[in-house]
py3Dmol code that shows the C-alpha trace and the ligand (Angstrom):
import py3Dmol

protein = """\
ATOM      1  CA  MET A   1     178.671-222.927 108.808  1.00  0.00           C
ATOM      2  CA  LYS A   2     174.892-222.778 108.695  1.00  0.00           C
ATOM      3  CA  SER A   3     172.798-225.439 110.375  1.00  0.00           C
ATOM      4  CA  ILE A   4     170.843-228.022 108.388  1.00  0.00           C
ATOM      5  CA  GLN A   5     167.153-228.476 109.140  1.00  0.00           C
ATOM      6  CA  ALA A   6     166.292-232.176 109.328  1.00  0.00           C
ATOM      7  CA  ALA A   7     162.804-233.546 109.964  1.00  0.00           C
ATOM      8  CA  THR A   8     162.341-232.661 113.623  1.00  0.00           C
ATOM      9  CA  TYR A   9     165.830-231.534 114.565  1.00  0.00           C
ATOM     10  CA  LEU A  10     168.795-229.497 113.403  1.00  0.00           C
ATOM     11  CA  VAL A  11     172.311-230.527 112.500  1.00  0.00           C
ATOM     12  CA  HIS A  12     174.619-227.887 113.965  1.00  0.00           C
ATOM     13  CA  PHE A  13     178.280-227.376 113.146  1.00  0.00           C
ATOM     14  CA  GLN A  14     181.472-226.478 114.972  1.00  0.00           C
ATOM     15  CA  GLU A  15     181.507-224.004 117.934  1.00  0.00           C
ATOM     16  CA  GLN A  16     177.952-222.796 117.330  1.00  0.00           C
ATOM     17  CA  ALA A  17     176.744-226.354 117.912  1.00  0.00           C
ATOM     18  CA  TYR A  18     177.881-226.334 121.547  1.00  0.00           C
ATOM     19  CA  LEU A  19     175.913-223.139 122.184  1.00  0.00           C
ATOM     20  CA  GLU A  20     172.855-224.859 120.702  1.00  0.00           C
ATOM     21  CA  LEU A  21     173.422-227.918 122.864  1.00  0.00           C
ATOM     22  CA  ASN A  22     173.651-225.802 126.028  1.00  0.00           C
ATOM     23  CA  THR A  23     170.465-223.971 125.063  1.00  0.00           C
ATOM     24  CA  LEU A  24     168.683-227.287 124.485  1.00  0.00           C
ATOM     25  CA  ILE A  25     169.803-228.628 127.862  1.00  0.00           C
ATOM     26  CA  ALA A  26     168.650-225.470 129.635  1.00  0.00           C
ATOM     27  CA  GLN A  27     165.313-225.302 127.829  1.00  0.00           C
ATOM     28  CA  LYS A  28     164.365-228.954 128.220  1.00  0.00           C
ATOM     29  CA  LYS A  29     165.189-229.011 131.936  1.00  0.00           C
ATOM     30  CA  TYR A  30     166.726-232.473 131.801  1.00  0.00           C
ATOM     31  CA  SER A  31     167.175-234.314 135.096  1.00  0.00           C
ATOM     32  CA  THR A  32     170.476-236.060 134.326  1.00  0.00           C
ATOM     33  CA  LEU A  33     172.831-236.084 131.353  1.00  0.00           C
ATOM     34  CA  PHE A  34     174.174-239.490 130.358  1.00  0.00           C
ATOM     35  CA  ILE A  35     177.124-239.544 128.015  1.00  0.00           C
ATOM     36  CA  LEU A  36     177.656-242.780 126.114  1.00  0.00           C
ATOM     37  CA  VAL A  37     181.256-243.404 125.066  1.00  0.00           C
ATOM     38  CA  ASP A  38     183.571-246.287 124.246  1.00  0.00           C
ATOM     39  CA  GLU A  39     187.110-246.613 125.592  1.00  0.00           C
ATOM     40  CA  ASN A  40     188.491-244.691 122.587  1.00  0.00           C
ATOM     41  CA  THR A  41     186.115-241.755 122.668  1.00  0.00           C
ATOM     42  CA  PHE A  42     186.418-241.605 126.448  1.00  0.00           C
ATOM     43  CA  GLU A  43     190.174-241.318 126.098  1.00  0.00           C
ATOM     44  CA  HIS A  44     190.373-239.044 123.046  1.00  0.00           C
ATOM     45  CA  CYS A  45     187.111-237.068 122.745  1.00  0.00           C
ATOM     46  CA  TYR A  46     185.535-236.767 126.182  1.00  0.00           C
ATOM     47  CA  SER A  47     188.078-234.268 127.538  1.00  0.00           C
ATOM     48  CA  LYS A  48     187.558-232.097 124.461  1.00  0.00           C
ATOM     49  CA  PHE A  49     183.788-232.305 124.744  1.00  0.00           C
ATOM     50  CA  ILE A  50     183.187-231.748 128.437  1.00  0.00           C
ATOM     51  CA  PRO A  51     184.568-228.152 128.804  1.00  0.00           C
ATOM     52  CA  ASN A  52     181.982-227.084 126.211  1.00  0.00           C
ATOM     53  CA  LEU A  53     179.097-228.118 128.435  1.00  0.00           C
ATOM     54  CA  ASP A  54     177.732-225.227 130.432  1.00  0.00           C
ATOM     55  CA  THR A  55     175.351-226.856 132.875  1.00  0.00           C
ATOM     56  CA  ASP A  56     174.924-227.690 136.522  1.00  0.00           C
ATOM     57  CA  LYS A  57     173.081-230.929 135.755  1.00  0.00           C
ATOM     58  CA  THR A  58     174.461-234.216 137.001  1.00  0.00           C
ATOM     59  CA  ILE A  59     176.615-235.835 134.325  1.00  0.00           C
ATOM     60  CA  GLU A  60     177.099-239.598 134.227  1.00  0.00           C
ATOM     61  CA  VAL A  61     179.409-241.366 131.797  1.00  0.00           C
ATOM     62  CA  ILE A  62     178.551-244.831 130.516  1.00  0.00           C
ATOM     63  CA  GLU A  63     181.293-246.661 128.667  1.00  0.00           C
ATOM     64  CA  ILE A  64     180.847-249.641 126.357  1.00  0.00           C
ATOM     65  CA  GLU A  65     183.464-251.647 124.517  1.00  0.00           C
ATOM     66  CA  SER A  66     184.225-250.377 121.026  1.00  0.00           C
ATOM     67  CA  GLY A  67     183.660-252.375 117.850  1.00  0.00           C
ATOM     68  CA  GLU A  68     180.869-253.616 115.621  1.00  0.00           C
ATOM     69  CA  ILE A  69     181.024-256.963 117.436  1.00  0.00           C
ATOM     70  CA  ASN A  70     179.586-255.203 120.523  1.00  0.00           C
ATOM     71  CA  LYS A  71     176.704-253.580 118.669  1.00  0.00           C
ATOM     72  CA  ASN A  72     174.204-256.036 120.077  1.00  0.00           C
ATOM     73  CA  ILE A  73     171.304-256.376 122.466  1.00  0.00           C
ATOM     74  CA  GLU A  74     173.548-257.580 125.341  1.00  0.00           C
ATOM     75  CA  THR A  75     175.391-254.260 125.248  1.00  0.00           C
ATOM     76  CA  CYS A  76     172.026-252.456 125.256  1.00  0.00           C
ATOM     77  CA  VAL A  77     171.001-254.390 128.373  1.00  0.00           C
ATOM     78  CA  GLY A  78     174.214-253.212 130.042  1.00  0.00           C
ATOM     79  CA  VAL A  79     173.469-249.585 129.135  1.00  0.00           C
ATOM     80  CA  TRP A  80     169.780-249.812 130.189  1.00  0.00           C
ATOM     81  CA  ASN A  81     170.930-251.272 133.533  1.00  0.00           C
ATOM     82  CA  ALA A  82     173.543-248.563 133.991  1.00  0.00           C
ATOM     83  CA  ILE A  83     171.021-245.792 133.304  1.00  0.00           C
ATOM     84  CA  THR A  84     168.595-247.407 135.751  1.00  0.00           C
ATOM     85  CA  GLU A  85     171.208-247.842 138.492  1.00  0.00           C
ATOM     86  CA  LEU A  86     172.343-244.249 138.027  1.00  0.00           C
ATOM     87  CA  GLY A  87     168.803-242.994 138.576  1.00  0.00           C
ATOM     88  CA  GLY A  88     167.800-242.299 134.973  1.00  0.00           C
ATOM     89  CA  ASP A  89     164.220-241.208 134.419  1.00  0.00           C
ATOM     90  CA  ARG A  90     162.058-239.982 131.559  1.00  0.00           C
ATOM     91  CA  LYS A  91     163.621-236.514 131.738  1.00  0.00           C
ATOM     92  CA  SER A  92     167.140-237.859 131.238  1.00  0.00           C
ATOM     93  CA  LEU A  93     169.126-236.977 128.121  1.00  0.00           C
ATOM     94  CA  LEU A  94     171.496-239.444 126.479  1.00  0.00           C
ATOM     95  CA  ILE A  95     174.383-237.873 124.567  1.00  0.00           C
ATOM     96  CA  THR A  96     176.117-240.286 122.225  1.00  0.00           C
ATOM     97  CA  LEU A  97     179.788-239.413 121.737  1.00  0.00           C
ATOM     98  CA  GLY A  98     181.387-241.743 119.250  1.00  0.00           C
ATOM     99  CA  GLY A  99     181.275-243.507 115.902  1.00  0.00           C
ATOM    100  CA  GLY A 100     178.409-245.317 114.208  1.00  0.00           C
ATOM    101  CA  VAL A 101     178.193-248.084 116.807  1.00  0.00           C
ATOM    102  CA  ILE A 102     177.748-245.547 119.623  1.00  0.00           C
ATOM    103  CA  THR A 103     175.240-243.357 117.752  1.00  0.00           C
ATOM    104  CA  ASP A 104     173.178-246.301 116.380  1.00  0.00           C
ATOM    105  CA  LEU A 105     173.153-248.245 119.652  1.00  0.00           C
ATOM    106  CA  GLY A 106     172.779-245.166 121.844  1.00  0.00           C
ATOM    107  CA  GLY A 107     169.836-243.893 119.811  1.00  0.00           C
ATOM    108  CA  PHE A 108     168.181-247.304 120.133  1.00  0.00           C
ATOM    109  CA  VAL A 109     168.799-247.515 123.892  1.00  0.00           C
ATOM    110  CA  ALA A 110     167.397-244.000 124.409  1.00  0.00           C
ATOM    111  CA  SER A 111     164.368-244.555 122.169  1.00  0.00           C
ATOM    112  CA  THR A 112     163.339-247.674 124.065  1.00  0.00           C
ATOM    113  CA  PHE A 113     164.251-246.748 127.668  1.00  0.00           C
ATOM    114  CA  LYS A 114     160.999-246.060 129.527  1.00  0.00           C
ATOM    115  CA  ARG A 115     159.346-245.808 126.078  1.00  0.00           C
ATOM    116  CA  GLY A 116     161.802-243.189 124.956  1.00  0.00           C
ATOM    117  CA  ILE A 117     164.065-240.479 126.316  1.00  0.00           C
ATOM    118  CA  ASP A 118     165.742-237.687 124.359  1.00  0.00           C
ATOM    119  CA  PHE A 119     169.125-238.200 122.772  1.00  0.00           C
ATOM    120  CA  VAL A 120     171.695-236.043 120.996  1.00  0.00           C
ATOM    121  CA  ASN A 121     174.227-237.428 118.532  1.00  0.00           C
ATOM    122  CA  ILE A 122     177.814-236.222 118.575  1.00  0.00           C
ATOM    123  CA  PRO A 123     179.565-238.257 115.887  1.00  0.00           C
ATOM    124  CA  THR A 124     183.336-238.431 116.201  1.00  0.00           C
ATOM    125  CA  THR A 125     184.237-240.397 113.051  1.00  0.00           C
ATOM    126  CA  LEU A 126     183.824-239.412 109.415  1.00  0.00           C
ATOM    127  CA  LEU A 127     181.483-242.353 108.849  1.00  0.00           C
ATOM    128  CA  SER A 128     179.137-241.367 111.641  1.00  0.00           C
ATOM    129  CA  MET A 129     179.261-237.681 110.638  1.00  0.00           C
ATOM    130  CA  VAL A 130     178.243-238.264 107.028  1.00  0.00           C
ATOM    131  CA  ASP A 131     175.872-241.179 107.584  1.00  0.00           C
ATOM    132  CA  ALA A 132     174.998-242.876 110.870  1.00  0.00           C
ATOM    133  CA  SER A 133     174.226-239.877 113.067  1.00  0.00           C
ATOM    134  CA  VAL A 134     171.763-238.289 110.640  1.00  0.00           C
ATOM    135  CA  GLY A 135     168.492-239.735 109.365  1.00  0.00           C
ATOM    136  CA  GLY A 136     166.929-241.346 112.425  1.00  0.00           C
ATOM    137  CA  LYS A 137     168.026-244.963 111.983  1.00  0.00           C
ATOM    138  CA  THR A 138     168.852-246.532 115.335  1.00  0.00           C
ATOM    139  CA  GLY A 139     169.525-250.158 116.168  1.00  0.00           C
ATOM    140  CA  VAL A 140     171.851-253.073 116.696  1.00  0.00           C
ATOM    141  CA  ASP A 141     173.020-256.213 114.931  1.00  0.00           C
ATOM    142  CA  LEU A 142     171.525-259.667 115.470  1.00  0.00           C
ATOM    143  CA  GLY A 143     174.518-261.988 115.564  1.00  0.00           C
ATOM    144  CA  VAL A 144     176.479-260.903 112.527  1.00  0.00           C
ATOM    145  CA  LEU A 145     173.371-259.727 110.676  1.00  0.00           C
ATOM    146  CA  LYS A 146     173.691-255.974 110.485  1.00  0.00           C
ATOM    147  CA  ASN A 147     171.082-253.623 111.912  1.00  0.00           C
ATOM    148  CA  GLN A 148     168.367-256.262 112.106  1.00  0.00           C
ATOM    149  CA  ILE A 149     166.872-254.851 115.303  1.00  0.00           C
ATOM    150  CA  GLY A 150     166.009-251.203 115.554  1.00  0.00           C
ATOM    151  CA  LEU A 151     163.640-248.368 114.923  1.00  0.00           C
ATOM    152  CA  PHE A 152     163.437-245.006 113.265  1.00  0.00           C
ATOM    153  CA  SER A 153     163.802-242.376 115.943  1.00  0.00           C
ATOM    154  CA  ASN A 154     165.144-238.856 115.617  1.00  0.00           C
ATOM    155  CA  PRO A 155     167.660-237.215 117.937  1.00  0.00           C
ATOM    156  CA  GLU A 156     167.001-233.789 119.480  1.00  0.00           C
ATOM    157  CA  MET A 157     169.982-232.475 117.566  1.00  0.00           C
ATOM    158  CA  VAL A 158     173.198-233.575 115.876  1.00  0.00           C
ATOM    159  CA  LEU A 159     176.440-231.791 116.728  1.00  0.00           C
ATOM    160  CA  ILE A 160     179.211-231.954 114.136  1.00  0.00           C
ATOM    161  CA  ASP A 161     182.633-230.852 115.310  1.00  0.00           C
ATOM    162  CA  THR A 162     185.281-231.900 112.810  1.00  0.00           C
ATOM    163  CA  GLU A 163     188.020-231.404 115.428  1.00  0.00           C
ATOM    164  CA  TYR A 164     187.125-234.916 116.631  1.00  0.00           C
ATOM    165  CA  LEU A 165     188.447-236.273 113.336  1.00  0.00           C
ATOM    166  CA  THR A 166     191.973-235.563 114.537  1.00  0.00           C
ATOM    167  CA  THR A 167     191.453-238.504 116.916  1.00  0.00           C
ATOM    168  CA  VAL A 168     190.735-241.137 114.237  1.00  0.00           C
ATOM    169  CA  THR A 169     193.046-243.243 112.086  1.00  0.00           C
ATOM    170  CA  ASP A 170     193.534-242.943 108.323  1.00  0.00           C
ATOM    171  CA  ARG A 171     191.786-246.257 107.950  1.00  0.00           C
ATOM    172  CA  GLU A 172     188.702-244.895 109.715  1.00  0.00           C
ATOM    173  CA  MET A 173     188.786-241.757 107.560  1.00  0.00           C
ATOM    174  CA  LYS A 174     188.790-243.962 104.463  1.00  0.00           C
ATOM    175  CA  SER A 175     185.896-245.913 105.887  1.00  0.00           C
ATOM    176  CA  GLY A 176     183.811-242.731 106.001  1.00  0.00           C
ATOM    177  CA  MET A 177     185.038-241.739 102.549  1.00  0.00           C
ATOM    178  CA  ALA A 178     183.149-244.724 101.069  1.00  0.00           C
ATOM    179  CA  GLU A 179     179.831-243.144 102.038  1.00  0.00           C
ATOM    180  CA  ILE A 180     180.914-239.859 100.417  1.00  0.00           C
ATOM    181  CA  ILE A 181     181.773-241.811  97.238  1.00  0.00           C
ATOM    182  CA  LYS A 182     178.275-243.342  97.426  1.00  0.00           C
ATOM    183  CA  TYR A 183     176.664-239.876  97.566  1.00  0.00           C
ATOM    184  CA  GLY A 184     178.881-238.904  94.631  1.00  0.00           C
ATOM    185  CA  LEU A 185     177.960-241.864  92.425  1.00  0.00           C
ATOM    186  CA  THR A 186     174.254-241.795  93.143  1.00  0.00           C
ATOM    187  CA  TYR A 187     173.497-238.126  93.659  1.00  0.00           C
ATOM    188  CA  ASP A 188     176.242-235.560  93.085  1.00  0.00           C
ATOM    189  CA  LEU A 189     179.058-236.561  90.762  1.00  0.00           C
ATOM    190  CA  LYS A 190     181.136-233.560  91.868  1.00  0.00           C
ATOM    191  CA  LEU A 191     181.797-235.336  95.170  1.00  0.00           C
ATOM    192  CA  PHE A 192     183.046-238.461  93.378  1.00  0.00           C
ATOM    193  CA  ASN A 193     185.205-236.414  91.007  1.00  0.00           C
ATOM    194  CA  HIS A 194     186.799-234.524  93.860  1.00  0.00           C
ATOM    195  CA  ILE A 195     187.790-237.796  95.476  1.00  0.00           C
ATOM    196  CA  LYS A 196     188.815-239.388  92.163  1.00  0.00           C
ATOM    197  CA  GLU A 197     191.036-236.477  91.182  1.00  0.00           C
ATOM    198  CA  HIS A 198     192.516-236.138  94.683  1.00  0.00           C
ATOM    199  CA  LYS A 199     191.460-232.503  94.565  1.00  0.00           C
ATOM    200  CA  LYS A 200     191.994-230.643  97.787  1.00  0.00           C
ATOM    201  CA  ARG A 201     188.542-229.889  99.023  1.00  0.00           C
ATOM    202  CA  ASN A 202     188.055-228.929 102.592  1.00  0.00           C
ATOM    203  CA  ILE A 203     186.832-231.994 104.497  1.00  0.00           C
ATOM    204  CA  ASN A 204     184.278-229.720 106.209  1.00  0.00           C
ATOM    205  CA  ASP A 205     182.711-228.966 102.806  1.00  0.00           C
ATOM    206  CA  LEU A 206     182.578-232.669 101.893  1.00  0.00           C
ATOM    207  CA  ILE A 207     180.895-233.431 105.215  1.00  0.00           C
ATOM    208  CA  PHE A 208     178.422-230.575 104.881  1.00  0.00           C
ATOM    209  CA  ARG A 209     177.452-231.563 101.319  1.00  0.00           C
ATOM    210  CA  SER A 210     177.119-235.242 102.287  1.00  0.00           C
ATOM    211  CA  ILE A 211     174.780-234.428 105.167  1.00  0.00           C
ATOM    212  CA  GLU A 212     172.837-232.056 102.949  1.00  0.00           C
ATOM    213  CA  ILE A 213     172.314-234.859 100.390  1.00  0.00           C
ATOM    214  CA  LYS A 214     171.392-237.463 102.969  1.00  0.00           C
ATOM    215  CA  ASN A 215     168.961-235.094 104.631  1.00  0.00           C
ATOM    216  CA  GLU A 216     167.332-234.183 101.304  1.00  0.00           C
ATOM    217  CA  ILE A 217     166.699-237.874 100.641  1.00  0.00           C
ATOM    218  CA  VAL A 218     165.533-238.728 104.163  1.00  0.00           C
ATOM    219  CA  LEU A 219     163.118-235.785 104.236  1.00  0.00           C
ATOM    220  CA  GLN A 220     161.383-237.214 101.173  1.00  0.00           C
ATOM    221  CA  ASP A 221     161.305-240.801 102.452  1.00  0.00           C
ATOM    222  CA  PRO A 222     162.083-241.040 106.179  1.00  0.00           C
ATOM    223  CA  THR A 223     161.214-244.721 106.624  1.00  0.00           C
ATOM    224  CA  GLU A 224     162.805-246.096 103.450  1.00  0.00           C
ATOM    225  CA  LYS A 225     159.685-246.994 101.503  1.00  0.00           C
ATOM    226  CA  ASN A 226     161.215-245.774  98.301  1.00  0.00           C
ATOM    227  CA  LEU A 227     163.844-243.117  97.529  1.00  0.00           C
ATOM    228  CA  ARG A 228     165.866-243.685 100.715  1.00  0.00           C
ATOM    229  CA  LYS A 229     166.801-247.118  99.386  1.00  0.00           C
ATOM    230  CA  VAL A 230     169.302-245.314  97.162  1.00  0.00           C
ATOM    231  CA  LEU A 231     171.447-244.897 100.283  1.00  0.00           C
ATOM    232  CA  ASN A 232     171.933-248.655 100.183  1.00  0.00           C
ATOM    233  CA  PHE A 233     173.944-248.545  96.962  1.00  0.00           C
ATOM    234  CA  GLY A 234     176.951-250.820  97.514  1.00  0.00           C
ATOM    235  CA  HIS A 235     175.520-252.035 100.810  1.00  0.00           C
ATOM    236  CA  THR A 236     173.747-255.200  99.654  1.00  0.00           C
ATOM    237  CA  VAL A 237     176.954-256.965  98.659  1.00  0.00           C
ATOM    238  CA  GLY A 238     178.962-254.792 101.086  1.00  0.00           C
ATOM    239  CA  HIS A 239     177.038-255.746 104.227  1.00  0.00           C
ATOM    240  CA  ALA A 240     177.284-259.449 103.364  1.00  0.00           C
ATOM    241  CA  ILE A 241     181.061-259.135 102.979  1.00  0.00           C
ATOM    242  CA  GLU A 242     181.333-257.113 106.198  1.00  0.00           C
ATOM    243  CA  SER A 243     179.256-259.694 108.115  1.00  0.00           C
ATOM    244  CA  PHE A 244     181.206-262.607 106.676  1.00  0.00           C
ATOM    245  CA  TYR A 245     184.532-261.219 107.865  1.00  0.00           C
ATOM    246  CA  LEU A 246     183.010-260.286 111.216  1.00  0.00           C
ATOM    247  CA  GLU A 247     182.016-263.902 111.850  1.00  0.00           C
ATOM    248  CA  SER A 248     185.258-265.386 110.502  1.00  0.00           C
ATOM    249  CA  GLU A 249     187.510-265.331 113.543  1.00  0.00           C
ATOM    250  CA  ASP A 250     190.597-266.329 111.573  1.00  0.00           C
ATOM    251  CA  LYS A 251     190.273-263.436 109.106  1.00  0.00           C
ATOM    252  CA  GLU A 252     190.927-259.757 109.635  1.00  0.00           C
ATOM    253  CA  ASN A 253     187.723-257.685 109.590  1.00  0.00           C
ATOM    254  CA  PHE A 254     186.955-255.093 106.968  1.00  0.00           C
ATOM    255  CA  THR A 255     185.848-251.670 108.109  1.00  0.00           C
ATOM    256  CA  HIS A 256     182.315-250.790 107.034  1.00  0.00           C
ATOM    257  CA  GLY A 257     183.661-248.484 104.341  1.00  0.00           C
ATOM    258  CA  GLU A 258     186.142-251.036 102.964  1.00  0.00           C
ATOM    259  CA  ALA A 259     183.320-253.576 102.578  1.00  0.00           C
ATOM    260  CA  ILE A 260     180.952-251.012 101.057  1.00  0.00           C
ATOM    261  CA  ALA A 261     183.666-249.926  98.610  1.00  0.00           C
ATOM    262  CA  ILE A 262     183.926-253.524  97.331  1.00  0.00           C
ATOM    263  CA  GLY A 263     180.115-253.620  97.269  1.00  0.00           C
ATOM    264  CA  MET A 264     180.025-250.508  95.076  1.00  0.00           C
ATOM    265  CA  VAL A 265     182.423-252.100  92.569  1.00  0.00           C
ATOM    266  CA  CYS A 266     180.287-255.273  92.451  1.00  0.00           C
ATOM    267  CA  GLU A 267     177.006-253.402  92.186  1.00  0.00           C
ATOM    268  CA  SER A 268     178.421-251.097  89.479  1.00  0.00           C
ATOM    269  CA  TYR A 269     179.391-254.254  87.581  1.00  0.00           C
ATOM    270  CA  ILE A 270     175.861-255.647  87.937  1.00  0.00           C
ATOM    271  CA  SER A 271     174.590-252.243  86.737  1.00  0.00           C
ATOM    272  CA  THR A 272     176.517-252.672  83.474  1.00  0.00           C
ATOM    273  CA  LYS A 273     174.899-256.061  82.931  1.00  0.00           C
ATOM    274  CA  LEU A 274     171.302-255.139  83.779  1.00  0.00           C
ATOM    275  CA  LEU A 275     171.086-251.387  83.133  1.00  0.00           C
ATOM    276  CA  GLY A 276     172.823-248.814  80.974  1.00  0.00           C
ATOM    277  CA  PHE A 277     175.862-248.154  83.186  1.00  0.00           C
ATOM    278  CA  SER A 278     178.854-248.069  80.841  1.00  0.00           C
ATOM    279  CA  ASN A 279     182.005-250.185  81.128  1.00  0.00           C
ATOM    280  CA  GLN A 280     184.080-247.025  81.053  1.00  0.00           C
ATOM    281  CA  LYS A 281     182.268-245.677  84.117  1.00  0.00           C
ATOM    282  CA  LEU A 282     182.550-249.058  85.808  1.00  0.00           C
ATOM    283  CA  ASN A 283     186.320-248.945  85.324  1.00  0.00           C
ATOM    284  CA  GLU A 284     186.429-245.408  86.725  1.00  0.00           C
ATOM    285  CA  VAL A 285     184.635-246.637  89.851  1.00  0.00           C
ATOM    286  CA  LYS A 286     186.885-249.679  90.227  1.00  0.00           C
ATOM    287  CA  GLU A 287     190.117-247.737  89.650  1.00  0.00           C
ATOM    288  CA  THR A 288     189.139-244.995  92.110  1.00  0.00           C
ATOM    289  CA  ILE A 289     188.144-247.472  94.787  1.00  0.00           C
ATOM    290  CA  THR A 290     191.211-249.659  94.296  1.00  0.00           C
ATOM    291  CA  ALA A 291     193.455-246.576  94.474  1.00  0.00           C
ATOM    292  CA  ILE A 292     191.995-245.626  97.845  1.00  0.00           C
ATOM    293  CA  TYR A 293     191.379-249.006  99.475  1.00  0.00           C
ATOM    294  CA  GLY A 294     193.949-251.222  97.764  1.00  0.00           C
ATOM    295  CA  LYS A 295     193.050-254.619  96.451  1.00  0.00           C
ATOM    296  CA  THR A 296     191.809-257.546  98.515  1.00  0.00           C
ATOM    297  CA  THR A 297     191.087-260.977  97.113  1.00  0.00           C
ATOM    298  CA  LEU A 298     187.786-262.534  98.051  1.00  0.00           C
ATOM    299  CA  LEU A 299     188.358-266.282  98.179  1.00  0.00           C
ATOM    300  CA  THR A 300     185.994-268.263  95.962  1.00  0.00           C
ATOM    301  CA  GLU A 301     185.640-270.808  98.778  1.00  0.00           C
ATOM    302  CA  ASP A 302     184.064-267.965 100.841  1.00  0.00           C
ATOM    303  CA  TYR A 303     181.461-267.071  98.194  1.00  0.00           C
ATOM    304  CA  PRO A 304     178.756-269.508  99.433  1.00  0.00           C
ATOM    305  CA  ALA A 305     178.882-268.042 102.963  1.00  0.00           C
ATOM    306  CA  ILE A 306     178.782-264.487 101.578  1.00  0.00           C
ATOM    307  CA  MET A 307     175.802-265.428  99.360  1.00  0.00           C
ATOM    308  CA  ASP A 308     174.066-266.948 102.367  1.00  0.00           C
ATOM    309  CA  LEU A 309     174.426-263.718 104.335  1.00  0.00           C
ATOM    310  CA  LEU A 310     173.179-261.741 101.363  1.00  0.00           C
ATOM    311  CA  LYS A 311     169.932-263.675 101.522  1.00  0.00           C
ATOM    312  CA  HIS A 312     169.391-262.274 105.048  1.00  0.00           C
ATOM    313  CA  ASP A 313     169.707-258.661 103.951  1.00  0.00           C
ATOM    314  CA  LYS A 314     166.908-256.726 105.622  1.00  0.00           C
ATOM    315  CA  LYS A 315     165.901-255.147 102.332  1.00  0.00           C
ATOM    316  CA  ASN A 316     164.895-258.544 100.933  1.00  0.00           C
ATOM    317  CA  VAL A 317     161.219-259.216 100.339  1.00  0.00           C
ATOM    318  CA  ASN A 318     159.858-262.754  99.877  1.00  0.00           C
ATOM    319  CA  GLY A 319     163.389-264.099  99.858  1.00  0.00           C
ATOM    320  CA  GLN A 320     164.251-261.953  96.839  1.00  0.00           C
ATOM    321  CA  VAL A 321     167.460-259.919  97.126  1.00  0.00           C
ATOM    322  CA  ASN A 322     166.793-256.298  96.144  1.00  0.00           C
ATOM    323  CA  PHE A 323     169.509-254.071  94.717  1.00  0.00           C
ATOM    324  CA  VAL A 324     169.906-250.373  94.001  1.00  0.00           C
ATOM    325  CA  LEU A 325     171.654-250.161  90.635  1.00  0.00           C
ATOM    326  CA  LEU A 326     172.889-247.363  88.398  1.00  0.00           C
ATOM    327  CA  ASN A 327     171.665-246.435  84.921  1.00  0.00           C
ATOM    328  CA  ASP A 328     174.325-243.773  84.949  1.00  0.00           C
ATOM    329  CA  PHE A 329     176.113-241.566  87.444  1.00  0.00           C
ATOM    330  CA  GLU A 330     173.449-239.722  89.486  1.00  0.00           C
ATOM    331  CA  ASN A 331     170.738-241.949  87.975  1.00  0.00           C
ATOM    332  CA  HIS A 332     169.643-245.004  89.897  1.00  0.00           C
ATOM    333  CA  GLU A 333     166.997-247.695  89.809  1.00  0.00           C
ATOM    334  CA  LEU A 334     165.505-249.216  92.963  1.00  0.00           C
ATOM    335  CA  ASP A 335     164.354-252.777  93.713  1.00  0.00           C
ATOM    336  CA  CYS A 336     166.350-254.497  90.977  1.00  0.00           C
ATOM    337  CA  LYS A 337     166.217-258.278  91.035  1.00  0.00           C
ATOM    338  CA  VAL A 338     169.574-259.926  90.465  1.00  0.00           C
ATOM    339  CA  SER A 339     170.307-263.613  89.948  1.00  0.00           C
ATOM    340  CA  GLU A 340     172.777-265.444  92.185  1.00  0.00           C
ATOM    341  CA  GLU A 341     174.952-266.186  89.157  1.00  0.00           C
ATOM    342  CA  LEU A 342     175.326-262.494  88.374  1.00  0.00           C
ATOM    343  CA  ILE A 343     176.172-261.643  91.980  1.00  0.00           C
ATOM    344  CA  VAL A 344     178.908-264.305  91.954  1.00  0.00           C
ATOM    345  CA  GLU A 345     180.119-262.930  88.598  1.00  0.00           C
ATOM    346  CA  SER A 346     180.387-259.485  90.200  1.00  0.00           C
ATOM    347  CA  LEU A 347     182.591-260.887  92.995  1.00  0.00           C
ATOM    348  CA  ASP A 348     184.793-262.428  90.279  1.00  0.00           C
ATOM    349  CA  PHE A 349     184.911-259.050  88.532  1.00  0.00           C
ATOM    350  CA  TYR A 350     186.098-257.392  91.743  1.00  0.00           C
ATOM    351  CA  ASN A 351     188.788-260.059  92.102  1.00  0.00           C
ATOM    352  CA  ALA A 352     189.956-259.873  88.499  1.00  0.00           C
TER     353      ALA A 352
END
"""
ligand_1 = """\
5
LIG
N 172.757 -245.648 106.025
C 171.668 -245.613 105.155
C 170.506 -244.858 105.664
O 170.598 -244.162 106.658
O 169.435 -244.945 105.095
"""
view = py3Dmol.view(width=600, height=400)
view.addModel(protein, "pdb")
view.setStyle({"model": 0}, {"cartoon": {"style": "trace"}})
view.addModel(ligand_1, "xyz")
view.setStyle({"model": 1}, {"stick": {}})
view.zoomTo()
view.show()
């Protein structure tokens, strides 16, 4: 599989990627290699990864606790301290081996340690392969508010090895699938149709095409001034739902993808009310998403808290919630203003 050229780095695939990583390590003459893992990737991915490293550099493993709830500044402090205690310096390399929490948090830790050290992303979940590890967004949550603290900072390379997907659950695979559906609805309908029609398409092809799309968008608008906002389709409502369940200790959390899938149904509904998105297409979106993720009921008594979180979305300007909506498949409109009443109506539509 050929590599994808991103802004300042390459996304490499499968076995070839390890050769590229070893070349990078040799060329850059790193002092120490730090590998950031969580307990799951340490158990299931580390032993697969490590034999591929061909280096005599010192390797140090830093483990954090898995889960979105740990994607915060306290965890970063722990990692900064660990790197310091283990003798990290400006020539250290941080390799992130894990899902979106590891790649987002690890990229942030590396970009801020001693004003920035190099990092390489090795995503091990579908979600982090098709989204988090590519595009230069790094950061952590502030309380339950997602990705409020962070910076744009590019890795030295991204290594995609789909063998790691054998270590993740079906639920995690579906979580990543939501981002592929997003690329399909907003950019390349073929992706959506493949998922809708349960066509057998090699997962490697879906991943490659998703990264290609994301990269094409990010190259045009790396810091999300304009076009990159399209990648937030489904995320305005979705992030609020995800955050709400994260802070509700008595309720089971949604995965990122499950929340974003609900967000895409709601935002498709709003698109029918404010733009030209047809009811027939809305039903296609809802049926496809319900078939994959099942049906959850959002309790009306939870709406006010979800609406409150929505008002903290980092895309808001002057307190105004901004949406990406669809005129049609593959045809979006940015910065759409939506009333609270219509957002609530969209939650009702999802529930109906
Ligand atoms: N996950 C959306 C973006 O990278 O812009």
